[in-house]
Structures are given as C-alpha cells and as structure tokens.
TORFIKOL-819087 format. One record per residue (C-alpha): residue in three letters; x, z, y. Coordinates in steps of 0.02 Angstrom, whole numbers, plus 50000, padded with zeros to 5 digits. Example, Ala and Ser with C-alpha at 12.3 -4.5 7.8 and 13.67 -1.06 7.14 Angstrom:
// TORFIKOL-819087
ALA506155039049775/SER506845035749947/
//
This chain:
// TORFIKOL-819087
MET552815227750077/TYR554185216549974/SER555705220650090/ARG557235228349976/VAL557615239750127/LEU555955251250173/SER555745253650343/GLU555885268850430/LYS553885269050465/LEU553495266850271/LYS554675281450206/GLU553825294850147/LYS553375309950271/PRO553325329050251/ARG551335333150223/ARG550625343650318/GLN549185357250268/MET547545353650317/ASP546665369350405/GLU544765371650361/ILE543815368950511/ARG542145372050506/PRO541125362250642/ILE539725369250748/VAL538085363150706/GLY536515370550770/GLU535115372050642/GLU533665365750735/TRP533975346650681/HIS533225352050525/HIS531415349550476/GLU530195343250369/GLU529735326550378/GLN527865320050348/GLU527485309250174/LEU527475291050197/ALA525645283450165/SER525355277350017/THR525315259250034/ILE526825251249979/VAL527305235550085/ALA528945227550008/PRO528245226149821/ARG526545216449905/THR527645204049986/LEU528735200249842/LYS527205196149730/PHE526495182849856/ALA528335173949889/ARG528325173949688/ARG526635165349675/VAL527035152849804/LEU528825149149707/TRP527535146949551/TRP526435134349637/VAL527955124349721/LEU528705123749541/GLY527085117749479/ALA526915104549591/ALA528685097549566/ALA528395096849377/LEU526905086649407/PHE527555075549516/PHE529015072549405/VAL527855068749256/ALA526805057249361/ALA528475047749404/MET529165047049233/LEU527295038549164/PHE527365026649330/PHE528975020349291/ALA528645019149095/TYR527085008849142/TYR527954998549264/PHE529524994149146/THR528464991349007/LEU526714983749031/GLY526824983449236/GLY527584970249357/GLY529274978149320/SER529134971649136/SER529194954449185/PRO530754945549264/ALA529394938849402/SER528284948049490/ALA526704941749598/ALA527034953749724/ASN528604943849763/ILE527564926549783/GLY527104923649968/ILE525524911049975/ASP525094910550164/LEU523594900150246/SER523404894650423/GLY522164885950521/PRO521254886150688/PRO520504902450736/GLN518664893450755/ILE518084878250640/THR516774867950680/GLY515464862550565/GLY515374845750508/GLU517194840050576/PRO518804837950479/THR519814853350471/GLN521684854350409/LEU522444871150348/GLN524174872750334/VAL524824881150166/VAL526564888050133/VAL527164896249960/THR528624904349946/ASN529454911949789/ARG530564928749818/ASN530844931549620/GLN532504929349543/VAL531714918249429/PRO530854901249454/LEU529164898349429/GLN528674884649313/LEU527084871449304/ALA526484879449479/GLU524914874249543/LEU524074878649697/VAL522154881049681/ILE521014882949841/SER519314887049826/TYR518094884149966/PRO516404890150010/SER514774881749965/GLY514384869050057/THR516204860750089/ARG516374842150074/SER517714829750061/PRO518294821950206/ALA518464805150114/ASP516604807050039/LEU515364817750145/SER514174816549983/THR515264824449872/GLU515374842049880/LEU517234850349864/SER517024865149763/SER518964867649752/GLN520744857149767/ARG522124859049622/ILE523894855049688/SER525324853149586/LEU526914860049644/GLY528154858849507/THR529514871849479/ILE529924883649608/GLU531594889449598/PRO532044905749653/GLY531974907449846/GLY531064892049842/ARG529644887449960/ARG528304872149973/GLN527104869150107/GLY526014855450152/THR524144854250208/VAL522334851850146/SER520974845450225/ALA519144848950214/VAL517364847950302/PHE516464865850317/ALA514694868250354/GLY513594884150378/VAL512424892850485/GLY514094901850591/GLY515104916050563/GLU516484920550446/ILE516984908950293/ASP518144913750143/ILE519604903650071/THR520524908349914/ALA522144902449858/ASP522794904149687/LEU524434900449634/GLU524454897649434/TYR526274899049359/ARG527154900149199/LEU528964910849151/ALA530404903649048/GLY530034910848855/SER528224914148894/SER526644903348890/ALA525624913948976/ILE525034910049142/PHE525194921249281/VAL524154921849430/ALA524554925849628/THR523044926449734/SER522764925349939/ASN521284926850033/TYR521144916950219/GLN519584921550335/THR519124909450481/MET517544908850600/LEU516284894450578/SER515924891250776/SER514524879050725/SER513364870350623/PRO513544853650571/ILE511424851650632/THR510404860950730/LEU508644867150708/SER507364870150852/VAL505564875150836/GLN504104872250970/GLY502324879250954/ASN501324892651022/SER502094910251035/GLU500324917951047/THR498794911950956/ILE496864917850909/SER496434922150729/GLY495724906750643/GLN496214894250777/PRO497064878750721/VAL499084879050774/GLU500444867250780/PHE502384865750750/ILE503594854150802/VAL505264857450691/THR506694845050750/VAL508184843150663/ALA509844836950759/SER511554833250705/ASN513024838850795/ALA514344831050649/ASN515434814650678/ALA514934809250510/PRO513154808150420/VAL512364824950340/LYS511904818550176/ASP510294822850100/VAL509504835150215/LEU508094847550175/LEU506914856450286/ASP506144872850219/ALA504864881750296/SER504294898350221/PHE502464903950300/PRO501834923150337/PHE500444930150262/GLY498664924950333/PHE499364906050372/LYS498474892350299/PHE499414875550289/ALA498484858550369/ALA496934863950435/PRO495484853050350/GLY494824841350479/VAL496604840250557/ASN497914826650544/GLN498864836650411/TYR500684832450432/VAL501604817250508/ASP503004806550384/PRO503744812650282/ARG502474821450182/PRO502854838850111/THR503124846749945/VAL501894861349974/ARG502154878349862/ALA501334893349879/GLY501994902750060/GLY502904886650097/ALA503324867950114/LEU504874859150093/TRP505224842350191/GLU506444829950123/LEU507294822950278/GLY508594811150175/ASP510234807550304/VAL510474812350473/SER511834801650574/PRO512824807950695/GLY511964812950862/GLN510244807650774/LYS508564818450778/ARG507144820350632/GLU505474827850690/VAL504154833750581/THR502424840450642/PHE501194850250538/ARG499694860850582/GLY498624874850514/THR497694890350540/LEU498314908750538/VAL497254923550525/GLY497434941450551/ASP497094955450664/SER497274956350847/GLY498884962850897/ASP499704956550721/GLU501454949850733/ARG501824935950597/VAL503594926050589/PHE503784909750502/ARG505444906350435/PHE506324887750471/SER507914883550375/ALA508874867150337/GLY510134862850238/THR510694851250101/ARG510624851949882/LYS511964848349765/ASN510754834649690/SER509224825449710/GLU508364833049570/ASP508444849049650/LYS506994855249741/ALA507734869249867/ILE509214870649986/THR510934875449905/THR511924873950067/LEU511104882550202/LEU511664873650378/ALA510314880850500/GLU509014894050516/ASN507754897750647/PRO506334913250630/PHE504914908950742/GLY503694923250788/MET501954922650829/ARG500764935850895/ILE498934935850855/SER497774939951016/GLY496084941551052/ALA495064926851114/PHE495504922351292/LEU493854917451329/GLY492484926251231/LEU491054915151181/GLY489334920851113/ILE487864910551058/SER486024916251073/ILE484634905350998/ASN482934906551058/ARG483474921651167/ALA484014932151011/PRO485474944351005/VAL487174935851011/GLY487494931350833/ALA485884935750764/SER485304922950625/ALA484204912150690/VAL482744902750578/VAL481834887550666/ALA480354877650610/PRO480334859250579/GLY479984849750762/ALA480224866350841/LEU481034866751026/VAL482764876450990/ASN483524882651156/VAL485314890051164/ALA486304899851280/VAL488324899451280/ASN488874917251342/TRP490644914851409/GLN491874930251463/ASN493814927951533/ASN494514942351421/LEU496384939251514/SER497094950351654/THR497494932551733/ALA496384917051792/ILE495894903251674/THR495894887451758/ASP495454869951701/THR494154876751576/VAL493084866351461/ILE491774871851345/VAL491004858051202/ALA489584862651095/ARG489424851650935/LEU487994850650810/THR488474845150619/GLY487244846250489/ILE485664836750476/THR485534822850614/ILE484774828550793/ASP483974814650911/GLY485064814751061/ALA483644810451167/THR482954827951159/PHE484554837251207/VAL484274844251396/SER485544854351483/PRO485404859951666/ASP487244864551697/GLY488114852951548/PHE488094834051488/TYR487644826951342/ARG488824813151280/SER488104802551149/SER489624792951102/ASP490184809051000/GLY488514817951006/VAL489244832351102/VAL488714843951264/LEU489994845651380/TRP490264859051507/ASP491804856951647/LYS492124860551827/THR491384844851873/THR489594848151790/THR489724866751850/ARG490104863052028/GLY491674869552024/LEU491364884851942/PHE492624878851786/SER493994875751886/SER494464894851905/LEU493854907351806/PRO494434926451877/ALA495024938551767/GLY493474946951684/ALA492334933851750/ARG490794931551642/GLY489304920951638/SER488404907451515/VAL487894889851499/SER486194882751406/PHE485494869651337/ALA483934863251224/PHE483414851951094/GLN482044847550966/MET482174850550781/PRO481644835050674/SER479864835150609/SER479334839750430/ASP479174820950408/THR480954818050420/LEU481544832350321/LYS480424829850173/SER481784822450082/VAL483194835150140/ARG483574850450039/ASN484014866450113/PRO484244858250278/THR485384866750402/LEU486024864850563/THR487814870750624/MET488244873150805/THR490174874650841/VAL490814880551017/ASN492484875751081/ALA493344881951239/ALA495024875651320/GLY495934881951456/LYS497584887651552/ARG498314901451599/VAL499774903451727/SER501034916451794/GLU501484921351611/GLU503254918351543/GLY503384916851345/VAL501594914051335/PRO500944893851309/GLU499814886751456/ASN498604879051339/LEU497434890751255/GLN495854889151136/ALA494354899651082/THR493074895050974/ALA491254902450906/SER490034895350778/GLN488294899350733/LYS487124892150591/ILE485454888150613/ALA484224888350466/ILE482764877550445/ALA481214885750381/SER480364875450241/ASP478664869050307/LEU477534877350203/LYS475574873850220/ILE473984882050126/THR472384877850123/ALA470794886350056/GLN469214871850036/GLY467524876949976/LEU466684863249863/TYR464704861649806/TYR464594844349757/ALA466294842549688/ASN466394858449612/PRO467444857249457/PHE466464871949387/GLY464824863849418/SER463674870949555/LYS461994879549551/GLY460744884549692/PRO460014876149834/ILE460894866849996/PRO460744872850122/PRO460804890750062/LYS459384900850059/ALA458934918150088/ASP459054929049945/THR459484915149828/GLU461194913349739/THR462074895649776/THR463574895749667/TYR465204886949763/ALA467014884049717/ILE468534888249827/VAL470034876749801/PHE471814884449866/THR473064870649883/VAL475104874049923/THR476314860949975/ASN478194863350033/THR479404853450103/THR481304857550088/ASN481684874250028/ARG481244884649882/ILE479994899849911/GLU480184914249790/GLY478904929649773/ALA477464918149846/LYS475884927149834/LEU474134923749898/LYS472664936249929/ALA470904937149992/THR469304945150014/LEU467554941549950/PRO466164948350068/PRO464834961049998/TYR463484945349964/VAL464734934749871/ARG464924936549689/TRP466634934649584/VAL465934921349441/GLY467504927649328/ILE468094909149296/TYR469534900649368/SER470784885149343/PRO471964880749284/ALA472254895449146/SER474184892949189/GLU473944899449355/SER473994918749376/LEU472464924749453/SER471704940949455/PHE470044949649539/ASN470044967449592/PRO468164973549585/ASN468534988949687/ALA469224981549844/SER468364964549808/THR470064955749822/VAL470814939049730/THR472624939249698/TRP473634922949656/ASP475364926649594/ILE476144910649644/GLY477984914849589/THR479234899949641/ILE478634885349737/GLU479964871949718/PRO480404862049877/GLY479444844449882/VAL477874851649812/GLY476524840849853/MET477514828549960/ASP478094809249912/GLY476784807749784/LYS477044823849706/GLU475694836549638/PRO475244849549749/ARG475134868449692/GLN473334873049667/ALA472054885549605/ALA470194886449603/ILE468874901749588/ALA467094900049569/ILE465874912049671/GLY464144913749697/LEU463214915349880/THR461824927149894/PRO461364926450084/SER460384938150179/THR458804935050281/SER459794942350423/GLN460984927550403/ILE459844913750434/GLY460424900050553/GLN462194907150517/ASP463664899950421/PRO464504915150337/PRO465994917650259/LEU466214914050070/LEU468004919150079/GLN469024928950214/ASN470634938250257/ILE471584923550174/SER473544928450185/PHE475014920350093/SER476854930550088/GLY478484923750015/VAL480294923750045/ASP481234906150105/SER482754907049964/SER483724896550091/THR483604905450253/GLY483194923350166/ALA481644924450291/GLU479914930850232/ILE478684918550249/SER476804924050294/ARG475394911950317/ALA473604916250372/VAL472294905150321/GLN470634900950402/ASN469084909350335/VAL468104898150207/THR466284896750259/THR464774887450204/ASN465204874150312/ILE466264865250173/THR466694850950272/GLY468044839650177/ASP466754842050011/PRO466134824149971/GLY464364823050005/PHE464174836850113/SER463704837450301/SER463804850050415/ALA461864850550448/ASN461744858450278/SER462824873750322/ALA461744885550389/VAL460774899150289/VAL458864895150285/ARG457354906150243/
//
C-alpha cells in the first residue's frame, strides 16, 4: 500500500457489467410458522439472577460493616488498643496424670510473654480446690498461692514448681492460674488466666460400713463404720457424718447406744469428731438403732468423712470419703404369735389375780431356705412372777435372768434345722400373784416379749444372723368383791317382829351391801336386786349420799354406785357400803324354810385399766343371816 510504484495487481482494471440473474427457487419452502407459547423464558431467568446478585451484594455489605465495627472496637477498647495482649501470654501448668490424695504433689509452671512490651510487677496466683493442704503444715488449708515474678521482658519466660497436698473423694480437680501484671504508663492491673485439670486417683482416707443389708421392721440394727488413713501424713481433725433415712430411730432404748466418741445427734443424723488420723490408723464407730417400715421398703444410710476449716464448725467442709449403705426391710424370717389361755393369737388378755396363765408361742419359718440353730426366748416384765410357778414341757426356765428358753437341746433337736415353711409351737404356764400381793399395785400389767434368733445359709448378700420378735400385754383384772348381808340384831334402822320369823307376821331386816376393790378403777358400777313378793320395800336406806332407788312395778332395787376407786376396803380403807330396810311376811307354805329376803343380786361395771366389762353374781340373802352378831342359824326357819 505504501509503495511508490503500484503493483500490476493493484492497478485499476476495466469494470464488467453484471448480468441480472434470477435464481430458480421453489415456492414450497415458504409456510406459516406457529406462534410461540405465551411463556417468556429469558426474562424469568434474568429476574432470578438479579435477585441472587442483590443477596450477594447485601451480604458483602454486612460483612464489610461488621469488619469495620470489629476493628474499631479492637483498636479502641479491645486488645488491639493495648500494646500487650493477654492472648500473647502463655501460662502452662503440668503435672502427673493422676494425683494421690493425701500425698505432696508437684506441678510445673511456665509463664511466657510473647508481647512486644514488658509485663511489670507480674504476680502468679494459683487457686486450689477446697481441702488442699500445704505440705509444710497439713493443719493449714492452702486455698491459693501468690508468687512474685517481677518484670517479664518481651519474649521472656519464667518457670518453677509449686507443691500441694490434695484431698477429695476422687474424680477431676481444677486448678486455676492467674497472672496479674501492669504495663508501662498505666496503673491498671491486667490479668491472664489458665486452667489445669487432673484426676485424683484416691482419697487420703477410706470409709467402710458393716451392717445387715436386710432387717425386720422394728428390730435393732447395728452399724460398724471404719475410717482408715491412706495418707503418708496425719489427716487433721476428721469428722464422720451419718445421715439416717426416714423411719430410723437412733440408739434404741435399752441397748448400748454407741461407743466413744459420743456423737452430736441432730434430726435425721449424727456427727462424730474423730480427731487426727495418723498414717495407717483406723478409727471405728459403732452405733445402733431401729428401722421401721413396710416389708419390701428400701432405705439408704449415707456416711461421709472429711475435715473442717476450724474447730467451731459443726459440719464437714472438705469431703474426703463417702459411702451410701442400703438396707431392705423384710418380713419376719420366723413368724411368731402369742396365745394366752387358748384365745386367738394377738387377742387382748385379761386375767384375774392368782389365776393360772397358759401361754402358747406359735412359730413358722417364712423363708424359702432352712433356718438353723433357732433359739426362742420369752421374758416377762412388769409385775414380779414367782419363778417357782413356771412350767414348760419343751423349754427351760432360767432363774438367773427370769426367762423361758427353747433351743435344739430342749426341743430334742427340732430347732437345729427348721425347713422352709415349717411351723409349730412351744408353751409354758405360770401363776399370777394373789390379790394380797397386788393390793398395793395400781393398774398392774404384765408384758410378755418373745425373741427369736437363727441363721440362714446359702444366700449371698444377706446376713446369716437373723432376729424376730413378738410381744403381748396381759392386763390383770381388779379383784372386785361384793357381799350382801342380812341383819336383824345389828340392823341400823332397828328391827321389829319375831325371830325366828313367824308365818303371817312381819319381821323387818336390813340388807347391807359391801364393795371392796384392789388395783384398778371401776367405772359405771351398778348393783341390782329383786325383792320377792312376800318382802316389802320399807322406803329407807343409808347413807343418803348413795344413789339407791326402788321400782315397785318390777320390785327391783338399784344401787347406782358409779366409780369405785382402787384400794377401797383394802389396807384399812373403808369399803363402799349401802343399806336398805325391808319387811318379811312369810306364808304358812314357807314354814320350816329359809325364804330369800333378796334375790337375783348382780353387779356390772368396766375396769378402766383393762377396758374389760366386769360382772358379778351375788348369792341370795335368806333368813339364815349368819354373820349378824347374836344370830343363831337355829332361828332362821319360818315357824307357825
């Protein structure tokens, strides 16, 4: 193009006229196209893309704003505002993977300053869990240590060891290390923190409990709790705490309650102060009580041991050992029942003074296994029974302690082994003291307690020694006596008429009622009697303080006595008395007879001590009034 001499190929050539040539094209290619559907595809795709783009742009804007806020905070108020950051301070604690309780443990501590400025007045504060002690003085609790590190230059490093004696019941223990420091030109104290966790493999003391895992409701149970030291140094001021379940009564009455040291008893538990426990030493505590509940109940006793901060504390502040102890309440292994004078088992018993008492003790093995070496003991408490009156065909009366005993020697080997479900009975008899012996005793009662002991075998987890008990109260009825005496010569109202009595002629008499009572109060006392048709109610009685009445329709006399106090008519006390006046007019058909003056004499009342109803029938009073001074039985029969 830029050559000065045109090439032959570029020179202008003569033009040629174009011919009009019409191509031969068929008409069949031209046809009507169908219209497209109304759906517009391309615009919808563009709308979705635009929406996604807006979301991306919005997220980018939010991220930008958040980044700006973060950096603004970091460089104004956060760590970036300070020339030194706690994140650039390394605090590393290391030690054994497991720590033995009660023994000194060393921990390695390394502090590194990775900041560009020095850390001034740096102090390392190590906080220990509760109960940690100083190896130099085990009596002093070590809650924390403060170690001065001075100034830690940039890139500087401090390292050392700390020692402590840890305590607890095992598991994880946490140790916290805080580095307190200042920066040049600032009085503020900054803190960097690090935590260290390790495992406590054993406690400095162990706690074990011995006792029955099964008992019978209401029976005495005994626990032996042993606290032993695992530590190489004395464990100071150890406490033993026991928490009792519902239904447990600490220290059953009549039993040696507990051994030294005596506990501090509280509601639902007790606390023993065991003092210092030396290495390898054991301290043992024994206590007893009774557990009451329904058969099948499970109860848990919780025992714990530990130390306290000072001697004024009455609770464990550092727990070193704990041991829950489960106990199950079961039915009596040997069912016992007491029958008095052939009455149903358990029925209330009321006996009279001087009466012979027959006792049967029924037993049954309630276990699915045999009971061996069974022993049954019956003891009577309350009033004193003469041991010479005890008789037992299959037992032995032991006068040294006043009990009746049955074992394999007295039962011809029967009690050496009782098969599952076996049943039977043992018996004895004795005589109640007389009224004269009991006259000075008020509301006398006798309590019979039967205890059984035996062993069961071939059962794991259940104690071999078992106990059962049953009791029965025997009430002694008051010896109430009532007499009715006819009087002629000693008639307080004065007598009229012939003696001996004469047919168709009236003779007046007095009937005197006398009541004596020994031991128990009688309430609701009442005496009734009937006058025969030939006897007249004169209408006078004595004393006026007594309540006496006559029903002419039924010809009955009623003395409403009310309450009769114990001791009436005994030991010089006046008896309770009442007298009535009557008139006898015998018939000729009664000549030669001793006709009744008063008949159907009956007494009723309630013994307030025993709750038993008392009834007495008194012999009819006839004209044979023996006992009247000056009277002779030859003058008793009716004459013509």
